[in-house]
N, C-alpha and C positions, 0 to 999 in steps of 0.2 A: 589595384595600383601596379602589381607585378605584371599583369597582362598588358597594361598600358605601356610600361617601360619596355617590355619585349617587343610590342608592336612598334613603338617609336624607333628603337634601335634597328629593327628589321627594315623599316621604311627608309631610314637614313642610309644604311648600307646598300639597299637596293637602288636608291636614287643616286648614290655616289657612283655605282657601276653604270647606271643608265647615262649619267652625265658624262662619263668618260667614253663609253662605247657608242651611245646614240644620243648626242647632245640635243638634237632637234626634238626627239621624242620626249626626253626628260624636261626640256623647256616648255613644251606645249602641255604636257600632262602634270606639271608641277603643282598647279592649284588643287588637283584631286587629293593627294595625300594630306595637304594642309587642311583642306575642308574635312577630310575624314577625322583628323586629330581634333579639330575644333568641335565636330559633332560628338566624338567620344567624350570630349571635355564637358560639353553641355549635358550629356546624358549621365555620366558617371560621377563627375565632381560638381555637384550642384551647390553644396554648402561648405565644402572644404577649400578655403582660400589658398592654402599652401599647395594643394594638388592642382588647383586651377592655374596658379603661377607656374608650376613645373610643366604643366601641359602647354602653356603658352610658350615657355622657353623651348620646349621640344619642337613645336611647330616652326618657330623662328629659326632654330638651328638647322632643321632640314631644309628650309627655304634658302637660307644664306649659303649653306654648304654646297647645295646643288648649283646655285648660281656661280659660286667661286670656282668650282671644278670645271664648269662649262667655260668660263673665261680663261682659266689657265690652260685647259686642254686645247681650245681653239687658237690661242696665241702662241703656245710653246710646242705643242706636239702634233699639230696638224699642218700639212704643207699648204693647203688651200682653206683658210678659215672662213667660216660663214660670218661676214661682217655685220649683217643685220642682227643675227642672234647675239653676237658678241656685244654690239653696241647697246642693244636693249637690255641685256643682262648687266652691263656695266652701269647704265643709268639707274636701273632698279636697285642694284646693290648700293650704289652711291646714295640714292634718295632714302632708302630704308635705314642706312647707317647714320647719315647726317641729319635727316629730317625726322626719323622715327626713333631709333634706339638711343642716339646720343643725347637728345634733350631729355628723354625719359630717365636715362642713367644719371645725368647731371642733376635732375630734380630730386631723384631718390637719394643720391649720395650727399649732395651739398645744399639741397633746398633752394630758396630764392637766389642765393649766391651762385649756385650752379646754373640756373636759368640765365642769369645775367652774363656769366662766363660763356654760355652757349651763344648768346646774342653777339658777343664780341668775336666769337669764333666764326660766326656767319659773316661778319664784317671783314674778317681777315680773308675768308674764302672769296668774298666778292672782290677784295683788293687783288687777290692772286689772279682771278679771271681778268680783271682790268689790266694787270701787268702783262698777262699772257697776250692779250689783244694788242697792247702797245709793242710788245716784243715781236709779234708777228708782222706788224706794220714796219718796224725797224728792219727786220729781215728782208722784207719785200723791197724796201728802199735800197738796202745794200746789194741785193741781187741785181736789180736793174741798173744801179750805178756801176757795178762791175762789168755787166754786159755792155752798157753804153760806152764806157771808157775803152773797152777792148775793141768795139766796132769802130769807134772814132780813130783809133790808132792803127786800124787795118791789121790787127793781130789775128791769127787763127783762133777762133773762139774756144774750141775744146782745150787747146794748150793754155790759153789765157785763164780759163776757169780753173784748170788744174793748178796753175801757178798761184792764183789768188787763194785757193783753198789750202795751200801748203802750210802757211804760217798760222792757220786757224785750227782750233780744237773745240769747236762748238757746233751748234746746229747749222750755222751758215755754211761751214765747210762741207757738211754732209749734203746740203741742198746743191751746192755748186758741183760737187762730184756726181750727184745723180743727174743733173742737167747735162754735164759733160758726157756721161755714159750714153744717154740717148742721142746726143749729137753725133758721137762717134759711130753709133749704129745706123746713122743715115737719116734720122728724123729731122724735120724742120725745127726751128727755134720755138715756135708756138707749141708744137706737139711735145718737144723736149721739156718745155716748162710745164705743160699739163701733166706729163708723166713724172717728172722729177721733182716738181714743187706743186703738189695738189692744192695747197693753200693760196696759190697765186690768185689775185683778184680777177674776176671775170672780165671786167672792162679792159684790163691790160692784155689778157690773152686774146680777146677778140680784136683789139687794135693791132696787135702784132700779127695775128693771122691775116687780117685784111691788108696790112701794108706789105707783107711778104709777097703777096700776089701782084703788087704794083711797084715793087722794087723801091720802096720808101721806108725801109726798116730803120735806118738811123734817125730819121725825123720822128718816127713813132716812139722810139726809145727815149729820145730827148723830151718829147711831150709827156710821156709817162713819168719820167724823172721829175719834170716840173710840177706835175700834179701831186706826186707823192711828197715832194718838198713843201708845196703849199699846204698840204694836209698836216705835215709835221709841224710847220710853223704855226698853224692854227691851233693844234692841240697843245703846243708849248706855251701859248699865251695864257696870262693870268685871267681866270674866269671869276666873276664876282660870286657866283653860286655854282656849286657842283650840280650837274643835271639830276642826280639821284636825291639831292637834299629835299626838294619839295615832296617827293614820293615818300621819303622816310617820315617827314613831319606829318603829312596827311594820314599815313597809316598809324602813327603813334597817337594822333588826335582821335582817330576813329575808335581804336580799342580803349583809349582812356575814357572817352565819352560813354561808350557802351557799358564799361565797368561801373563808372560813377553813377550814371543815370539808372542803372539796374539795381545796384545794391546800396547806394548811399543816399541819393536824393529822395527816393520814396520814404525813407525814415523822416526826413525833413517835412515831407508832405503830411505824414501822420501827426507830427508835432504841431504844425501850423493849423491843421484841421481841428484837432482835438483841444488844443490849449488856447489858441487865440481866435478860433473860428474864422480863419482867413483862407486864402488860396495862394497857390504858387505864383510867382511873377511870370509875366508873359514870356520872357526869354527862356526860363526854365521849362515852362509848359511846351514851348516849341521844341526844345531838345528832347523832352520826354516823348513827344509825338513821333519824333524821328526814331528813337530807340524802340518804341512800341511797334513801329512799322517793320523793324528788322528782326526783333526777337520772336514773333510768331512764326517766322520763316526759318527757324533754327536748322531743320534738315537741309533746306536749300542753301542757307548760309554756310554750313559745314561743307556741303558739296562744292560750293564755289571756292572755299579756301583750299580744299583738297585738289580741286581742278587747277587752281592757281599754282600750288606748290609742285604738283606732280606732272602737270601738262604744260602750262603756259611758260613757267620759268625755264624748265629744261628745253622747251621748243625755242624760246628766245635765245638761250645760250647757244644751242645748236645752230640756229640760223645766223647768229652773230659771227661764229667762227667758220661756217660753211660757205665756200665761194659759190657764187651764182653759176647756173648752168645755162649759158646763152643759147646753145643749140636746141634745148628743150627745157624751158623754165619749170622749176618746181611749182607746185600749187601755191605754196606760201609766197613765193616770189610774184606769181601772177596776182594774187589777192593784194599784196602790198603795192604793186604797181598800179592796180586799179584804184586803190584808195588814194595814193599819191597824186594820181592824175585827175581825180574828181573832187578832191577836197580843195577849198579855196586857196589857202596859203601854200600848201604843199605843191599845188599844181605848178606855180611859177618856178619853184626849185627843181622839180622833175623835168620841166620843159627846158630850162636853162642848161641843166647838166647834160641832157640828151643832145641839145643843139650843139654844145661844145664839141662832143665827140663826132657827131655827124658832119659838121662843117669842116673839121680837121681832115676826115677821110675824103670828103668831096674835094677839098683843096689839093691834097696830096695826089689823088687820082687824076684830076685834071692837069696838074702840073707835070705828071708823068706822060701825058699824051693820050690818056684813055678817053673814051666817049662818055657822054653824060649818063646814058643808061647803065654803062658798066660801073661808073662811079657810084650811082645810086644803089646798084646791086651790091657793091661792097659794104655799104652802110647797113644792109640787112643782117650782116654777120656780127655787128657790134652788140655789146651788152648794154642796151638802152632800154628805156621804159617800154613795156610791151604794147601799151596803147599808142605810144608815139611810133613804134615800129609798124603798126598797122597803117598809119598814115603814110609812112615811107613806101610800103608795099603798094598802096593805092597810087602814089605818085609814080612809081616805076611802071605800073600797068598802063597808066595814062600816057606816059612818055613813049613807051614801046608801041602803043597803038597809034602814035603819030600826032598826038595833041601838042600844043605849045607848052614848052617846059615851064615857063613862068605862070601861065594860066592853070596848068595842071597842079602846080605847087599850092596855089591859092585854093583851088577846088578840093584838094586833099586835106586842107586844114593845117598846112605847115606854116602859114603866116606870110605876110608881105616881105619880110627881109630876104628870105630865100628867093622869092619871086623877083625881087629887085636885083639880086645877084645874077639871075639867069635871064634877065630881060634882054631883048634883042638890041636895045640901045647900048647896053653895057657888056656885050658879049666879049669885047677885047679886054675888059677889066674884071672878068668874073673871078679869077683866082685872087686878085688883090682885094676885091669886095668880100670874098669868103674869109680871107685872113682877118679883115677888119671886123666882120661879124663875129668871128671866133673870139677875138680879143674882147669884143663888147659883151658877149654872153658870159665869158669867164669872169670878167670884172663885175658884171651885173649879178652873177650868182654870189660872189664874195660879198658884194655890197648888201644884198638882201639878207644874207646869213648874219652879217654883223649887225644890221639894222634890227632884225628880229631878236637877236640876242640882247641888244641893249634896250629894247622895248619890253620884252617879255620878262626878263629877270626882275626889274623893279616892280612890275605888275604882280609877279608871283610873290615877291617879298611883302608887298602891301596886302595881298590877299591872305597870305599865311598869318601876318600880324593881326589882321582884322578877325580871322577865324579864331585865333588863340584868345584874343581879347573877348570875343563874344562868348566863348566857352567859359572863360574865367568869370565873366559877369553872371552867366546863367547858373554857375555853381555857387557863387558867393551871395547872390541876392536872397536865396532862402534863409541863409544865416542872418543877414541883415534884417529880414522880415521877422524872424523869431526874436531877435534882440529888441527891436522896436515894440513888438507885441508884449514881451515880458516887461519892458520898461513902463509901458502904458498901464499895466496891471498893478504896478507898485504905487501906493498912495503915500505921499510924504507925511 
């Protein structure tokens, strides 16, 4: 035991030094000392439970201490921190503490009540993430409202942003001052937003960058303000069901059924078989078959749960708060755009949303006197669906090769509305038609969103009620079968 203590303390001090001096080396080689301690634990402490627990504590302490020093060192004491290592270390530290150690400590100290308190803690953490996302959207709305009002009043933008930040003492003032700093250094508004407000939505950045080149920045700011206001109004509406409610109910039902069908219902089966020579009802047999399908795959099931907790949920949170990169889309963004474009219901939403931004830039470009091919080229800088952007590239290539604009739009798969706007018969009314189509697609998107919401929520409620009823019937029917069997055995 003394050798193990000396080894653990030496490794802890050594990796504390590595984490401060060479964080990359410490981060990459961190699994090695943990594996060594686990190996020593398995070889030395085979039957001593107290020593095994102490060895586990030593491994976790070295792991967490190294990560903590790496994070503190990179954030506080290094002029150019390695963001990748810091981000990964933060996520690992957060997941180990919240998903691993915290529920274990709650269960050891408080039993079932501690596990219940831990579940409520997870709900609170989810509420914090939801609040953070809403706060980020509110900050974005405030920033663009301030910029838009300053531009409409013909005020010098750096001075206006500094004045707006004077009376504030929160995150918004810091963002305004950061944008002002880059504007004073000579950067354009889109570049200043990109540098001073990294959380800015990608579609807003690309719209501003495109309209700066055609001198239509006030119109773009006004359109972005309208989109943000519409999104705020939509989120403030009373929703009949929270989007996460069906997920929580389904997850609860799944674990409840697995527990009951594995440990409770088989006892009923023994009673029915031995005492009344009967069999389980059909609904109960159906639920048992489902459970028997999952339980032989225990390693796969545990792997899926670990993958969900440690990979999918952090990736979803990261993608939720990370703005899109229009100039070179992330792999997750490309996969998401592919699915949205090819799935039946999501296709219409993706196309309508992309059409709104594309028609807006086409209208503003043509209204400024630019040629059609230049207007189409500006749309390629927008943050739209990548599949739709390929159609725009094809359209631009056909137009630059001398083909008819309207026919090229149809051949590229952009649809007849755009072709109608650029038809030779309507060439004098192209801008007006584009504005009409823009309003149509925006209203069509909102209509389809509301229609889907009012159709899907009642269907989800009915489906959840039916599933709960079926589970209740499958669990209660064996009890009824036992009661009837016992009653039939009683002679008056």
